[in-house]
N, C-alpha and C positions, 0 to 999 in steps of 0.2 A: 504493500500500500504506500502510495507516495502522494503527499499532501503538503500544500504550502501551509505555512504557520496561520491559523485561522485569526482572522480579525475579530475583536471582541469590542463590546460597548458596555463599560460598567463592570460591577463585581460579578463573580459567578458563584455557583452553589459550592464548588470545590475552591475553598480559600486556602492561602498559603499556610494559615495557622492549622488547617486540617491535615496537612501532609507531613509525614515523617519519611526521611530518607536515611537508611542504615547501610553500612558497608559490612560486607561479610568476607570471610576467607574461604579457601577451597574446602574446609571441612564444615562449612555452613555456619561458623562461629560469628556472631555479631561483634564488630570490633569498634563500632562508634557511630556516632550521628553526624551528619552534614548540617550545619546550622542554617536556617531559612535565608538569612542574608548572603549566604555563600552559594546558594543554589543556582545553577544554569543547567537545567534539566528539559530533556524533551522524551516523552514516552508516547508509543503508538501501540494501543492494545487492539487485538484482532480476535474476534469470535471464533472458536475452533481452530485458531491458528497460532503462528508464532509471533508474539509481540516484540518489539525492539525498544531500545533506549539508548540515550546519548547524554553524557554527563561531562561538564568541564569543570576543572578545579585549578587553583594555582598549584604549581608544581611543588611549592614548599608546605601546602597542606598536609598535616600529619597522615591523612588517610590516602593521600595521592599514591604513595608508594605501594600501599596494599593493593590498589586497583589496577596497578601495572604487573602484579603477579597473575600467572595462569591460574584459572579456577576460582579468582576472586568474583564479587558480584555484588548487587545491590538489592534491598528490600523496600519497596514504595508502599507506605500504608496511607489510605485516604480516610475520609470522614467515618466510614462504617466498617471497612475491611481492607485487607491487602489488595492494592490494585495490581501489582506486578512484582515478581521477583526473578531475578536471573543472572547468569554469569556473564563476565566480560568476555568479548571476543576480538576487540581491537583497541588497545591502548596506545596513544600517539602522544609524544611530548613536542610541543611546538616552542621553539625560543626565537629571539629577535634581538638586535641591538638595543631596542628600546625596553625589552623584557628579557634580560638574560637568565633569569630563573625559569622563565617559561610558563606554559599552561599544559596541563595533562588534559586531553581529549579522550575520553573512554567511550566506545560503543559496545552495546551487549545486546542480548536476546533474553526473551522470557524463559523460564525453566521448562515450558513446554517443548522446548527445542529437542529434549529427549525422545520425544514421540516422532520427530522427524529423522533423528539420528539412528533409530533402530527399525529393523525389518521384523514382520510377522513370520516366523519360520513355520514350515510343514509340520515338524515335531519339536516345539520349542523347549521340551524337557531334555532333548539331546543338544549339547553345545557344539557338537562337530557336523559341520554342514555336509561333509562327504559320506556320512553314514545315517541320513535321515531315513527312518523306516516307513514314513507316511508321505503319501503324495500331497495332502493338504491337512491344515488344521481346520477341522470343521467344528463350528460351535453353534448351538441354536438355544433359544429361550427368549425371554424379553430383552429388549434391546440394550437397556442399561447393564444388565448382567453380562451379555455378549461383549460389550465394550470393555467392561472391567476385567473380564476373562481373558481377552486379548493381551491387555497391557500387563496384568499381573504375571502371565505366562512367559512373556517375552522381555520384560525389564523390571517387573516388580518382585515382590518378596518370593514368589513361586518359581521365578527364573533360575537356571543353573547360575552358579556363582560368577562365572565368566561373564555373563551377559546381565548379571543383576545391577541396576543402578543403584549406587550407594545411598543410603539413608533415604530411599524412596518407599513410602508406604501407601496403601490403597485407602482412599477416603470411603464415605458411607455409600453404599449402593441400596437404593430404595426399590430396585426392580421396576422400574418405570419403562414406558414405551410398549409397542406392538411385540408380537412374538416373530423372531427373524431367525434367519439361517445364513451363516456367513463362512466362506471358505478362504483360507490363506495359504499362499504360496510365495513367500518372499516379497509381498508388497511393502510399501513404507508404512509403518504402523500407524502414525497419524492420519494418513489418507484412508487407510482401511476403516478406522473407527468413525472418521468424519463422514464417510458414506452412511454408516449406520445411524449416527447421530443426527444428520440432516433430516432423514426421513422420519426419525422418531421425535422430532422437536426437542432434542437435548443439547446440551453444550458440555464443554470438558475443558480442564486446564490443569497444569501442574504448578503449585505455589509453595513457597517455604512457609511452614508454621512451626514454631519453636525452632528446634534444630533439625527438623526433618522436611523432605520434600513430599508432599501430598498430591496424589492423583485424585481430583474431584470432578464430578459430573453434576449437572443441574439441569432443571426443566427450563425450557423456554417459556417465559410467562407472557401472556397476552394481556398486556396493559392498555390497549388501544382505545378502550372505553374510558379510561381514566387519564391517559397521557395523550393530549391533542395539542400538537405543537403548531403555532401560527404567529406569523410575524405580526399581523394586525392586533392581536390580542396581548402581544408583549412576552410570550414565551420562547420566541426566537428572536435573536439579534439580526440573523441574516440566514439565507439558505440558497443553494443551487440544486436544480434537479435534471436528471438525465433519464431518459426512457429508451428502451431497446427492444427489439422483438424477442421472443423466447429463444432459448437456445436448442429445444427440440419439442415436438408436439406429437410426434409418433415415434414409438421405439420398438424396434424389431430385435429381438433377442435369439442369437443362435446358440443351440446347444450341441449336445454331442451327436456324432454321425458324419457321413460324408455326402456331398453332393445332395441328390434327391432324397437320400434317407436320413438327412440331418433334421433334427428337430428344431422348431422355431416357434416363437411366441410374439403376437404383437399386442402393443398396450398404449393407452392414452388415458386422460383424466379429464373430467369436466373443465378444469382450469386450462389445460391445454388446448382443449377444443375451442373454449372461448377466446383465448388469445390468437388461436389460428384464424377464426372468423374475424377478429378485430384487425389483425395485420394482413389478412388475405394470403397468408403463405403456410403450407403444409411443409413442416420441417422434420425430416426424417433422420433418425440416428440408429445405427446398428451396434449392438453391445455383444461382445463375444464372451459366451459362458460354457466353452467346451469343456472346462475342468469338471463339470457336474452334470448328473442326468436327473436332477431334482426339479420338476417344473416349479416348485415353490421358490427355488432360487432364481429361475429365470424371471418370475414375476417380481421378486424383490429388486433384482438387477435394474429391471425397467422402472419400478417405483423410486429407487434412488436417483435415476437420471431425471425422471419427471419432477421430483420433490425439489431438485436443485435448479432445473432450466426450464420446466413446463409451465411457463406463464410470462406475461409481460414483464420484463426486467426494469425495475424502478430503483434508482440510486439517488440519494439525497445527502448533500454536505450541509449540516446544519450547526449553528453556532447558538446553543441554548443560553438563555439570559439567567438572571438570579431570581426568577419566579418562584415564590416560596412553596407553590404547589406542585411544580414538576421540575424538580430538581435532578440533574444527571448525577448518578453516584449516589443519589439518596432515594428519590422516588422511582427512579427508572434506571436500569444498569444495562451493561453489555450483555447482548442476548435476548433482551426483552423486545417483544413486539410493540410498537407504539404507532399513533396515527400522526399524520402531519398534513395541514392544509396546503394544497398547491393549486393557485389560481382559485377557480370556482369549485374545484374538487377535493378529493381527499384520498390519501394513499395510507396503506398500513405496510410497515416493513420491520424486520428485525434490525435491531442496532448491532450492526457487524463490526464496528471499529470506533476508535476515538483518538484524538491527539490531545495530549496535555503538555503545555509548555510552561515552565516556571523559570523566571528570570527577573531582571531588574524592573520589568514592567508589571510584575505581578504574576497572577495565573491566568492563562488563556487556554480555552478549551473548545474543541471542535468534535462533534459527533458525526458518525457515518451510518446511514440507513440504507439497507439493500446492499448491492454489489458495487463497491467503489470503482470496480474497473471498468464501469459504463463511462467514467469520465475521461477516459485515455485509450485511444484508438489502438495504441501500442501494447497497452496492458490487455486489451481484448484479444489481440492477435497472439500475445504470449500465453493467454490462456487456452487458445486453441491449440498452440503447439505443446504446451504442457499436457493437454488432454489426450493428444495423439501420441505423445511419449508414454503416458500411462498405458494407454490401449495397447501399444506396441510392446511395452514391457510385459503386459499380462500375456500376450501371445507368446512371447519368447520363454516365459516361465511355465506356461501350460502346453506349449506344442510338444507333440511326441514324434513329429518327422522332421526331417531336415527342410531347409528353405529351397524353394523351387521358384521357378518363374511366377507361378501362381501367387505363392506367398509374396513375393516382391510386388506384384500388382496391388495385393491387399494393403500392404503397407503403405505404398504411394497413395492409395486412396484414403487411408486413414490420415495422412498428412494433408489432404486436401489438394494434392498435386494433379489428380485426375477427377 
C-alpha cells in the first residue's frame, strides 16, 4: 500500500498522548520508551496483511543503537490496544556536515510477517521437505479452527522445533465461520489463511503481548448502521473515491481428470451477477483445483474468488475527524465494515488499512476503505501479475506430469499474454 501523508484538519481521535512507542530487542524484551516529543513515526496497517513502520531518531538517542541491531523492533500501543508491533528490517544512519552525529532511520514490518515467511507444508509435522509422506495437508471444520490449525502446525507451538517461531503462541479460537475444507502443498502460509479468512469474514494478525507473540483472529464487524462517514456532517475531513469493475463474475473450477474426462464446476453469486449487469461485462475466471477430487473444495475455491472479487470494487481514502461518536481506533477499527456517503449515494466497505503519522505537526491519520490498489493502475497490474504467479505456483506444486507445449500455453494464458 502506497499513500501520501494524509492531510488533516484539526485534532484527531488518536492523540499524541494516547500513543506509546516502546523499543524491544531480539528476545522481545522491552528496553525503553521513546518520548512523545522525540517521535517521528509513520505506520501503515493492513487488514490480513503485513503492516509497515518507519521511525527516525537522533543517532545519539540511547535506543538508537538497539534499533540498529538485527531482530530489534518496536511496539506501538494506541488508546485501546496495541496498534502494531514488529521487527526492524532496514536501519540506516544518515550523517552530514551540518549534523555529524546523524540520524538513524529505521524501517520495519509488523509481526504478521512470519505468516509471509513460512510455507504450509503437506506434512508439517515432518521438518524434512525431502521425505514428506503426504501429498497435501488437508484440514476441514469451521473456518477459524482451520486457520488456527494451519498456523499452529507450520510455525506455532505444534510445529517441529526447526520451523517453530520462537515465543509464538496461539490466541483464542472461537470456532467462527462456515464449514470449510482446505488443502495445502507449499503455498505461502499467510496467503493460504487469507483465502479462508476473506470468505469467512475473519481477520487475523500477529502482535506482541507481554513477552510473547500472539496469533489472533477476529470477526469482521459490520458497523455500517452505526458508523456513517460523511464530509457534510463533519465525520470526515476529506475523501477520495475510486470505483472499478469486478475482478470476476463467473468462476470455472477445473478438478481432476484429463481433457473431456476432467471434472468442472461453474459458480457465481447474486452480487457478481448484479455487478455483471451494472457494468455490462461477463468476466470469467478459471481456477485450477486438480489437487483434489472433492466437489466441496471446488465450490469453496470458487467462493473464495467471488468473495474477494465478485462485486463492484469501491475504494475510498478517508481522513476522519475528531467526531466524538465515530472515532477511528475507538468506535471503529481496522477490519470493520462501515458506511460512507459518496455524492448522493452510500457505500459500505471494510476498513482495509490506515496510515498514522506522528511528528512535529502532531498526529495525522488516514483510513482506507475497500481495495487501495484501485487508486493506482500500476498496483492493479501488479495484483494481476501476482495472481498469475500464485496460480502458476499452484500448478507447479500440484502438477504430476512434465511441462509440455500445452502447459506452456496454459501458463501464457494465465499471465494474460494470450
